[in-house]
LUMVEXSE-722934 format. One record per residue (C-alpha): residue number from 1; residue in one letter; x, y, z negated. Coordinates in pm, whole numbers, always signed. Example, Ala and Ser with C-alpha at 12.3 -4.5 7.8 and 13.67 -1.06 7.14 Angstrom:
<atoms>
+-----+---------+--------+--------+--------+
| num | residuo |     px |     py |     pz |
+-----+---------+--------+--------+--------+
|   1 |       A |  +1230 |   -450 |   -780 |
|   2 |       S |  +1367 |   -106 |   -714 |
+-----+---------+--------+--------+--------+
</atoms>
This chain:
<atoms>
+-----+---------+--------+--------+--------+
| num | residuo |     px |     py |     pz |
+-----+---------+--------+--------+--------+
|   1 |       X | -31141 | -14756 |  -2373 |
|   2 |       X | -31058 | -15081 |  -2195 |
|   3 |       X | -31299 | -15249 |  -1956 |
|   4 |       X | -31335 | -15542 |  -2199 |
|   5 |       X | -31430 | -15309 |  -2485 |
|   6 |       X | -31681 | -15133 |  -2263 |
|   7 |       X | -31843 | -15464 |  -2168 |
|   8 |       X | -31885 | -15564 |  -2535 |
|   9 |       X | -32064 | -15235 |  -2602 |
|  10 |       X | -32346 | -15299 |  -2354 |
|  11 |       X | -32683 | -15438 |  -2457 |
|  12 |       X | -32739 | -15616 |  -2127 |
|  13 |       X | -33051 | -15831 |  -2061 |
|  14 |       X | -32838 | -16144 |  -2112 |
|  15 |       X | -32713 | -16014 |  -2447 |
|  16 |       X | -33064 | -15919 |  -2561 |
|  17 |       X | -33203 | -16260 |  -2460 |
|  18 |       X | -32919 | -16437 |  -2639 |
|  19 |       X | -32981 | -16228 |  -2952 |
|  20 |       X | -33353 | -16310 |  -2945 |
|  21 |       X | -33282 | -16684 |  -2912 |
|  22 |       X | -33025 | -16687 |  -3193 |
|  23 |       X | -33241 | -16469 |  -3418 |
|  24 |       X | -33558 | -16676 |  -3389 |
|  25 |       X | -33440 | -17029 |  -3313 |
|  26 |       X | -33163 | -17043 |  -3572 |
|  27 |       X | -33396 | -16895 |  -3831 |
|  28 |       X | -33622 | -17194 |  -3777 |
|  29 |       X | -33342 | -17453 |  -3786 |
|  30 |       X | -33296 | -17412 |  -4162 |
|  31 |       X | -33648 | -17547 |  -4207 |
|  32 |       X | -33580 | -17810 |  -3940 |
|  33 |       X | -33266 | -17929 |  -4121 |
|  34 |       X | -33458 | -17957 |  -4448 |
|  35 |       X | -33718 | -18178 |  -4280 |
|  36 |       X | -33459 | -18386 |  -4092 |
|  37 |       X | -33253 | -18475 |  -4401 |
|  38 |       X | -33569 | -18585 |  -4579 |
|  39 |       X | -33497 | -18938 |  -4451 |
|  40 |       X | -33167 | -18901 |  -4259 |
|  41 |       X | -32813 | -18868 |  -4402 |
|  42 |       X | -32694 | -18503 |  -4371 |
|  43 |       X | -32363 | -18548 |  -4189 |
|  44 |       X | -32486 | -18844 |  -3986 |
|  45 |       X | -32790 | -18646 |  -3874 |
|  46 |       X | -32567 | -18360 |  -3761 |
|  47 |       X | -32335 | -18601 |  -3579 |
|  48 |       X | -32629 | -18742 |  -3382 |
|  49 |       X | -32759 | -18390 |  -3317 |
|  50 |       X | -32438 | -18252 |  -3172 |
|  51 |       X | -32328 | -18567 |  -2990 |
|  52 |       X | -32664 | -18591 |  -2814 |
|  53 |       X | -32675 | -18221 |  -2728 |
|  54 |       X | -32310 | -18216 |  -2620 |
|  55 |       X | -32346 | -18525 |  -2404 |
|  56 |       X | -32657 | -18391 |  -2229 |
|  57 |       X | -32498 | -18052 |  -2161 |
|  58 |       X | -32163 | -18202 |  -2054 |
|  59 |       X | -32329 | -18447 |  -1813 |
|  60 |       X | -32543 | -18173 |  -1660 |
|  61 |       X | -32247 | -17939 |  -1611 |
|  62 |       X | -32030 | -18212 |  -1458 |
|  63 |       X | -32318 | -18302 |  -1225 |
|  64 |       X | -32329 | -17935 |  -1121 |
|  65 |       X | -31956 | -17949 |  -1040 |
|  66 |       X | -31805 | -17783 |  -1347 |
|  67 |       X | -31444 | -17893 |  -1409 |
|  68 |       X | -31370 | -18118 |  -1706 |
|  69 |       X | -31182 | -17953 |  -1994 |
|  70 |       X | -30807 | -17993 |  -2003 |
|  71 |       X | -30627 | -18160 |  -2294 |
|  72 |       X | -30539 | -17817 |  -2431 |
|  73 |       X | -30901 | -17703 |  -2406 |
|  74 |       X | -31020 | -18020 |  -2583 |
|  75 |       X | -30781 | -17948 |  -2871 |
|  76 |       X | -30910 | -17592 |  -2902 |
|  77 |       X | -31270 | -17715 |  -2882 |
|  78 |       X | -31200 | -17962 |  -3163 |
|  79 |       X | -31064 | -17684 |  -3383 |
|  80 |       X | -31368 | -17464 |  -3319 |
|  81 |       X | -31606 | -17758 |  -3358 |
|  82 |       X | -31449 | -17849 |  -3690 |
|  83 |       X | -31486 | -17498 |  -3829 |
|  84 |       X | -31827 | -17405 |  -3685 |
|  85 |       X | -32013 | -17736 |  -3680 |
|  86 |       X | -31829 | -17928 |  -3951 |
|  87 |       X | -31749 | -17648 |  -4194 |
|  88 |       X | -32033 | -17412 |  -4106 |
|  89 |       X | -32339 | -17620 |  -4022 |
|  90 |       X | -32213 | -17926 |  -4212 |
|  91 |       X | -32175 | -17746 |  -4545 |
|  92 |       X | -32514 | -17577 |  -4504 |
|  93 |       X | -32678 | -17914 |  -4442 |
|  94 |       X | -32512 | -18068 |  -4747 |
|  95 |       X | -32620 | -17769 |  -4956 |
|  96 |       X | -32983 | -17803 |  -4846 |
|  97 |       X | -33007 | -18127 |  -5043 |
|  98 |       X | -33020 | -17906 |  -5354 |
|  99 |       X | -33133 | -17569 |  -5215 |
| 100 |       X | -33432 | -17449 |  -5019 |
| 101 |       X | -33402 | -17365 |  -4650 |
| 102 |       X | -33483 | -16999 |  -4716 |
| 103 |       X | -33214 | -16973 |  -4986 |
| 104 |       X | -32959 | -17118 |  -4743 |
| 105 |       X | -33048 | -16857 |  -4481 |
| 106 |       X | -33033 | -16577 |  -4739 |
| 107 |       X | -32685 | -16658 |  -4866 |
| 108 |       X | -32548 | -16687 |  -4512 |
| 109 |       X | -32642 | -16326 |  -4448 |
| 110 |       X | -32288 | -16233 |  -4558 |
| 111 |       X | -32164 | -16365 |  -4222 |
| 112 |       X | -32145 | -16023 |  -4049 |
| 113 |       X | -31926 | -15891 |  -4331 |
| 114 |       X | -31688 | -16187 |  -4302 |
| 115 |       X | -31689 | -16150 |  -3924 |
| 116 |       X | -31589 | -15786 |  -3946 |
| 117 |       X | -31308 | -15870 |  -4189 |
| 118 |       X | -31173 | -16160 |  -3982 |
| 119 |       X | -31195 | -15954 |  -3662 |
| 120 |       X | -30941 | -15713 |  -3811 |
| 121 |       X | -30687 | -15998 |  -3816 |
| 122 |       X | -30683 | -15971 |  -3437 |
| 123 |       X | -30686 | -15591 |  -3429 |
| 124 |       X | -31057 | -15541 |  -3357 |
| 125 |       X | -31212 | -15231 |  -3510 |
| 126 |       X | -31545 | -15216 |  -3691 |
| 127 |       X | -31718 | -14876 |  -3667 |
| 128 |       X | -31858 | -14675 |  -3954 |
| 129 |       X | -32221 | -14734 |  -3851 |
| 130 |       X | -32155 | -15108 |  -3835 |
| 131 |       X | -32017 | -15104 |  -4189 |
| 132 |       X | -32324 | -14907 |  -4296 |
| 133 |       X | -32549 | -15162 |  -4128 |
| 134 |       X | -32365 | -15446 |  -4299 |
| 135 |       X | -32407 | -15272 |  -4634 |
| 136 |       X | -32776 | -15204 |  -4578 |
| 137 |       X | -32831 | -15565 |  -4473 |
| 138 |       X | -32659 | -15695 |  -4785 |
| 139 |       X | -32874 | -15467 |  -5002 |
| 140 |       X | -33180 | -15614 |  -4834 |
| 141 |       X | -33056 | -15967 |  -4899 |
| 142 |       X | -32992 | -15879 |  -5264 |
| 143 |       X | -33350 | -15751 |  -5298 |
| 144 |       X | -33484 | -16062 |  -5126 |
| 145 |       X | -33290 | -16286 |  -5361 |
| 146 |       X | -33423 | -16131 |  -5683 |
| 147 |       X | -33622 | -16403 |  -5845 |
| 148 |       X | -33593 | -16626 |  -5536 |
| 149 |       X | -33253 | -16796 |  -5569 |
| 150 |       X | -33282 | -17153 |  -5697 |
| 151 |       X | -32981 | -17370 |  -5614 |
| 152 |       X | -32730 | -17588 |  -5798 |
| 153 |       X | -32376 | -17449 |  -5852 |
| 154 |       X | -32238 | -17696 |  -5595 |
| 155 |       X | -32498 | -17596 |  -5337 |
| 156 |       X | -32421 | -17228 |  -5399 |
| 157 |       X | -32047 | -17294 |  -5350 |
| 158 |       X | -32109 | -17480 |  -5025 |
| 159 |       X | -32327 | -17193 |  -4900 |
| 160 |       X | -32045 | -16947 |  -4970 |
| 161 |       X | -31781 | -17160 |  -4796 |
| 162 |       X | -32001 | -17222 |  -4492 |
| 163 |       X | -32001 | -16865 |  -4353 |
| 164 |       X | -31626 | -16839 |  -4419 |
| 165 |       X | -31566 | -17140 |  -4193 |
| 166 |       X | -31823 | -17026 |  -3937 |
| 167 |       X | -31709 | -16667 |  -3896 |
| 168 |       X | -31337 | -16747 |  -3898 |
| 169 |       X | -31395 | -17013 |  -3634 |
| 170 |       X | -31605 | -16771 |  -3429 |
| 171 |       X | -31341 | -16500 |  -3427 |
| 172 |       X | -31057 | -16745 |  -3366 |
| 173 |       X | -31246 | -16892 |  -3070 |
| 174 |       X | -31217 | -16555 |  -2891 |
| 175 |       X | -30841 | -16610 |  -2875 |
| 176 |       X | -30824 | -16982 |  -2797 |
| 177 |       X | -30803 | -17147 |  -2451 |
| 178 |       X | -31157 | -17286 |  -2442 |
| 179 |       X | -31344 | -17421 |  -2137 |
| 180 |       X | -31529 | -17154 |  -1944 |
| 181 |       X | -31903 | -17088 |  -1973 |
| 182 |       X | -32137 | -17350 |  -2116 |
| 183 |       X | -31869 | -17618 |  -2085 |
| 184 |       X | -31712 | -17459 |  -2392 |
| 185 |       X | -32031 | -17520 |  -2591 |
| 186 |       X | -32053 | -17879 |  -2464 |
| 187 |       X | -31692 | -17956 |  -2558 |
| 188 |       X | -31728 | -17799 |  -2903 |
| 189 |       X | -32047 | -17996 |  -2976 |
| 190 |       X | -31890 | -18323 |  -2859 |
| 191 |       X | -31573 | -18267 |  -3063 |
| 192 |       X | -31761 | -18139 |  -3366 |
| 193 |       X | -32013 | -18423 |  -3346 |
| 194 |       X | -31734 | -18682 |  -3339 |
| 195 |       X | -31567 | -18521 |  -3641 |
| 196 |       X | -31899 | -18523 |  -3830 |
| 197 |       X | -31956 | -18889 |  -3738 |
| 198 |       X | -31613 | -18984 |  -3877 |
| 199 |       X | -31686 | -18789 |  -4195 |
| 200 |       X | -32023 | -18960 |  -4230 |
| 201 |       X | -31867 | -19303 |  -4189 |
| 202 |       X | -31578 | -19217 |  -4420 |
| 203 |       X | -31813 | -19101 |  -4696 |
| 204 |       X | -32028 | -19411 |  -4655 |
| 205 |       X | -32355 | -19230 |  -4589 |
| 206 |       X | -32655 | -19461 |  -4609 |
| 207 |       X | -32896 | -19491 |  -4316 |
| 208 |       X | -33257 | -19594 |  -4372 |
| 209 |       X | -33565 | -19603 |  -4153 |
| 210 |       X | -33636 | -19236 |  -4066 |
| 211 |       X | -33979 | -19082 |  -4087 |
| 212 |       X | -34156 | -18943 |  -3782 |
| 213 |       X | -34119 | -18591 |  -3925 |
| 214 |       X | -33741 | -18630 |  -3951 |
| 215 |       X | -33716 | -18760 |  -3594 |
| 216 |       X | -33924 | -18471 |  -3456 |
| 217 |       X | -33711 | -18226 |  -3654 |
| 218 |       X | -33394 | -18386 |  -3516 |
| 219 |       X | -33528 | -18359 |  -3160 |
| 220 |       X | -33601 | -17989 |  -3217 |
| 221 |       X | -33250 | -17933 |  -3355 |
| 222 |       X | -33093 | -18107 |  -3056 |
| 223 |       X | -33290 | -17922 |  -2791 |
| 224 |       X | -33336 | -17575 |  -2935 |
| 225 |       X | -33089 | -17546 |  -3222 |
| 226 |       X | -32796 | -17686 |  -3023 |
| 227 |       X | -32852 | -17679 |  -2647 |
| 228 |       X | -33026 | -17340 |  -2644 |
| 229 |       X | -32925 | -17136 |  -2948 |
| 230 |       X | -32565 | -17254 |  -2990 |
| 231 |       X | -32490 | -17182 |  -2626 |
| 232 |       X | -32651 | -16839 |  -2665 |
| 233 |       X | -32437 | -16770 |  -2972 |
| 234 |       X | -32112 | -16862 |  -2799 |
| 235 |       X | -32212 | -16625 |  -2517 |
| 236 |       X | -32253 | -16348 |  -2775 |
| 237 |       X | -31916 | -16427 |  -2933 |
| 238 |       X | -31749 | -16387 |  -2594 |
| 239 |       X | -31941 | -16078 |  -2476 |
| 240 |       X | -32031 | -15864 |  -2780 |
| 241 |       X | -31884 | -15706 |  -3090 |
| 242 |       X | -31829 | -15939 |  -3393 |
| 243 |       X | -32079 | -15754 |  -3613 |
| 244 |       X | -32348 | -15779 |  -3344 |
| 245 |       X | -32278 | -16144 |  -3262 |
| 246 |       X | -32328 | -16238 |  -3628 |
| 247 |       X | -32621 | -16004 |  -3697 |
| 248 |       X | -32846 | -16311 |  -3662 |
| 249 |       X | -32762 | -16376 |  -4028 |
| 250 |       X | -32988 | -16085 |  -4127 |
| 251 |       X | -33285 | -16199 |  -3919 |
| 252 |       X | -33258 | -16572 |  -3992 |
| 253 |       X | -33368 | -16527 |  -4356 |
| 254 |       X | -33674 | -16338 |  -4231 |
| 255 |       X | -33770 | -16625 |  -4001 |
| 256 |       X | -33688 | -16883 |  -4268 |
| 257 |       X | -33901 | -16703 |  -4526 |
| 258 |       X | -34194 | -16666 |  -4287 |
| 259 |       X | -34178 | -17038 |  -4209 |
| 260 |       X | -34159 | -17113 |  -4578 |
| 261 |       X | -34467 | -16901 |  -4644 |
| 262 |       X | -34657 | -17031 |  -4343 |
| 263 |       X | -34561 | -17399 |  -4349 |
| 264 |       X | -34393 | -17470 |  -4681 |
| 265 |       X | -34641 | -17311 |  -4919 |
| 266 |       X | -34388 | -17058 |  -5052 |
| 267 |       X | -34496 | -16714 |  -5177 |
| 268 |       X | -34329 | -16380 |  -5099 |
| 269 |       X | -34372 | -16087 |  -5338 |
| 270 |       X | -34416 | -15723 |  -5244 |
| 271 |       X | -34048 | -15670 |  -5320 |
| 272 |       X | -33967 | -15949 |  -5078 |
| 273 |       X | -34161 | -15788 |  -4795 |
| 274 |       X | -33989 | -15455 |  -4867 |
| 275 |       X | -33653 | -15634 |  -4852 |
| 276 |       X | -33735 | -15762 |  -4505 |
| 277 |       X | -33773 | -15403 |  -4385 |
| 278 |       X | -33434 | -15311 |  -4532 |
| 279 |       X | -33275 | -15612 |  -4363 |
| 280 |       X | -33416 | -15519 |  -4023 |
| 281 |       X | -33285 | -15164 |  -4070 |
| 282 |       X | -32937 | -15309 |  -4120 |
| 283 |       X | -32973 | -15509 |  -3799 |
| 284 |       X | -33062 | -15197 |  -3601 |
| 285 |       X | -32758 | -15012 |  -3739 |
| 286 |       X | -32526 | -15300 |  -3648 |
| 287 |       X | -32678 | -15360 |  -3304 |
| 288 |       X | -32699 | -14999 |  -3189 |
| 289 |       X | -32418 | -14926 |  -2938 |
| 290 |       X | -32138 | -14697 |  -3050 |
| 291 |       X | -32156 | -14353 |  -2897 |
| 292 |       X | -31798 | -14355 |  -2778 |
| 293 |       X | -31834 | -14713 |  -2653 |
| 294 |       X | -32146 | -14627 |  -2457 |
| 295 |       X | -31984 | -14323 |  -2295 |
| 296 |       X | -31678 | -14534 |  -2213 |
| 297 |       X | -31899 | -14795 |  -2051 |
| 298 |       X | -32065 | -14529 |  -1836 |
| 299 |       X | -31730 | -14385 |  -1735 |
| 300 |       X | -31601 | -14722 |  -1625 |
| 301 |       X | -31915 | -14814 |  -1432 |
+-----+---------+--------+--------+--------+
</atoms>
C-alpha cells in the first residue's frame, strides 16, 4: 500500500471534524436554500453566495501570505466550480422551486454510488464493504421516499443531473492542478460564483426586494454552507476515500427531514424513522476503515 492510500484510510481528528461539518451543515442548507429563493432568484442568489464567500476567504488567505493562484490553477478552479457549484448546487437550487428541501436531499443520496463509479475512471478501487454500505444507504433512501416524493418531472431530472455533475467534478478535482489548501476552495467559489452570475444575467432572472428571512438564509449559506462546509468537503476530497467523502449524502436527508419536521411542519411516519436507521447503518459501513488499509497505515507509521 502506498503512503497516499494509507493516509486516505485514516479517520484522523481533522477528517472526523470535516465529516461532522459536512454532515450537519449541508443537511441544513437544503432548508436554507428553500427559504432564500422564496424572494431571491435561484442562480443570482447562488452567485452572491459564492462570490461573497470566495472573496472573504481569498482576502483572508492573501492577508495571511498565501500565494495567488496561477493562470493554470484558475482554469482548473473554473472547471471544478462549474461542475460542483454550477451543475451541482445550481441544479439543486433550480429544482427546489418545484420540490421540497427534504426531497432534494433524499434524491442526492445517490452521490456515493456515482463517486465510486467515477473514481474507477482514475483507477481507484472501492472495497466490498463500501459497496455494501452504498447499497444499504440506497435501500434506506428508497424506504424514506415511499409516499414522500413530490416533485415535478423537471425538478426530478435536475436532481438526478446534479449529483452526476457534483461527483464527477469532485473526483476530477483530485487530478487537477488546483491551488493548495483553502485557497483552492476560495478560487473555486470565485470562479463558480462568476459563472453563476453570468448564467443569471443571461437567463434574465428577475430581482425584487428580498424578505428578511431570505437575507438571513443567504447569510447562513455564505458563512456556514460555503466558508465552513465547502472548505471541509474539499479537505475530505483530498484526504479520504471517494465513498467516505460523499457519505454526507446519506446523512443530509436525515438532517433535512428533521428540520422539515421541526421547522417546516412536515410529518415523518414510522417507516420514515426506520429508514433513517438503515441510512445511518450504510454510513457506518462506508466510513469504517478497510482492514488492509488500516494495517497498511500502521505499517507505514
